[in-house]
C-alpha positions in Angstrom: 179.0 -95.4 302.9 180.1 -93.4 306.0 182.4 -93.7 309.0 181.8 -91.8 312.2 184.1 -91.5 315.2 183.2 -89.9 318.5 186.2 -89.2 320.7 186.6 -87.8 324.2 189.1 -84.9 324.0 192.1 -85.3 326.3 192.4 -82.6 329.0 194.7 -79.7 328.7 195.4 -79.7 325.0 196.9 -76.6 323.5 195.1 -75.1 320.5 197.6 -76.7 318.1 197.3 -80.1 319.8 193.5 -79.8 319.7 193.6 -79.1 315.9 195.9 -82.1 315.5 193.6 -84.3 317.6 190.6 -83.2 315.4 192.6 -83.8 312.2 193.7 -87.2 313.4 190.0 -88.1 314.1 189.1 -87.1 310.5 192.1 -89.0 309.1 191.1 -92.1 311.1 187.5 -91.9 309.7 188.8 -91.5 306.2 191.3 -94.3 306.5 188.6 -96.7 307.6 186.2 -95.6 304.9 188.7 -95.7 302.1 190.7 -98.6 303.4 194.0 -96.7 303.0 196.3 -94.8 305.3 195.5 -91.1 305.6 197.7 -88.9 307.8 196.4 -86.1 309.9 198.7 -83.7 308.0 196.8 -84.3 304.8 193.6 -82.8 306.3 193.1 -79.2 305.1 190.3 -76.6 305.4 188.5 -74.7 302.7 187.7 -71.0 303.0 184.6 -71.8 304.9 186.5 -73.9 307.5 185.2 -77.2 306.1 187.7 -80.0 306.3 188.9 -82.0 303.2 191.7 -84.4 302.3 194.5 -82.9 300.3 193.5 -83.5 296.7 197.0 -84.9 295.9 196.3 -87.7 298.5 192.6 -88.5 297.8 189.5 -86.9 296.2 187.0 -89.6 297.1 185.9 -88.7 300.6 183.9 -85.9 302.1 184.7 -84.9 305.7 182.8 -83.2 308.5 183.8 -82.3 312.1 182.0 -81.0 315.2 183.1 -80.5 318.8 181.3 -79.5 322.0 182.2 -79.9 325.6 184.4 -82.9 326.1 183.8 -84.6 322.7 184.8 -84.4 319.0 182.7 -86.0 316.3 184.3 -86.8 313.0 182.7 -88.2 309.8 184.0 -89.4 306.5 181.5 -90.2 303.7 181.5 -90.9 299.9 179.0 -88.1 299.4 178.7 -84.6 300.9 178.1 -85.0 304.6 177.7 -83.1 307.9 177.9 -84.0 311.6 177.0 -82.0 314.7 177.4 -82.8 318.4 176.2 -80.5 321.1 176.4 -80.7 324.9 172.9 -80.2 326.3 173.0 -77.3 328.6 170.4 -74.8 329.8 169.6 -72.1 327.2 166.7 -69.9 326.3 165.8 -72.5 323.6 162.4 -71.2 322.8 163.9 -67.9 321.6 166.8 -69.6 319.9 164.4 -71.9 318.0 162.5 -68.9 316.6 165.8 -67.7 315.0 166.4 -71.0 313.1 162.9 -72.5 312.7 161.7 -73.2 309.2 157.9 -72.7 308.7 157.3 -76.4 308.2 159.0 -77.4 311.4 157.4 -77.6 314.8 156.3 -74.4 316.4 158.3 -75.0 319.5 160.4 -77.9 320.9 158.7 -79.5 323.9 162.0 -79.8 325.9 165.6 -78.7 326.0 166.7 -82.2 324.8 164.3 -82.0 321.8 165.6 -78.5 321.0 169.2 -79.9 320.8 168.0 -82.7 318.5 166.6 -80.1 316.1 169.7 -77.8 316.6 172.1 -80.7 315.6 169.9 -81.6 312.7 170.1 -78.0 311.4 173.9 -77.8 311.9 174.7 -81.1 310.4 172.4 -80.4 307.4 173.9 -77.0 306.8 177.4 -78.5 306.8 176.4 -80.8 304.0 176.0 -77.7 301.8 179.3 -76.1 303.0 177.3 -73.6 305.2 176.5 -71.7 302.1 173.2 -72.9 300.8 170.7 -71.8 301.9 172.1 -68.6 303.2 170.9 -69.3 306.8 169.5 -72.1 308.9 166.0 -70.7 309.0 165.7 -71.4 305.3 166.8 -75.0 305.7 164.0 -77.4 306.5 165.1 -80.5 308.4 161.8 -82.3 308.8 162.2 -85.8 307.5 159.2 -86.6 305.5 159.5 -87.7 301.9 157.5 -84.9 300.4 159.7 -82.2 302.0 163.2 -83.5 301.8 165.6 -80.6 301.1 167.8 -81.5 298.0 167.9 -85.2 298.8 169.1 -84.7 302.4 169.2 -87.7 304.7 169.3 -87.0 308.5 169.7 -89.4 311.4 169.7 -88.5 315.0 172.3 -90.8 316.4 173.3 -92.2 319.7 175.5 -89.7 321.6 177.3 -89.7 324.9 175.0 -89.0 327.9 174.1 -85.3 328.0 174.8 -84.7 324.3 172.8 -84.6 321.1 174.2 -85.9 317.8 173.0 -85.9 314.2 174.6 -87.1 311.0 173.5 -85.9 307.5 174.4 -86.6 303.9 172.9 -86.4 300.4 
């Protein structure tokens, strides 16, 4: 149902080379998922920056991309999807959490690592809905209990490189 690739970004890429690297990661995911060759040149972006495959090539796959630190995470899925990877680094996470916390979510993360798990859940979930619905992350609950699933959202904290947090999401 989905394909995920996490790649270490080569050093010293220009901005154009980095974009090509990201598009190649997305094309590789889509190629495996769809069992057909997708070129990095067929990866486009909508007005919100969300990647998609040129409709003349394929309309079956949804794409999502995230990058942080030394890694790019790409995802292709047969349903709307989102992925987020974040390098865990010191931040005033208690204050940041208050800015994005939904009322049914924990009052406060117990650690920096836990904050980043929640953060990536929020980001990945928001990407599923093209970063448009709801209008902000605070209005998007990402607690995974059957009674409170937002619009059929499925979330999975995934294995990430050491020092990173990663979540995939889809409907």
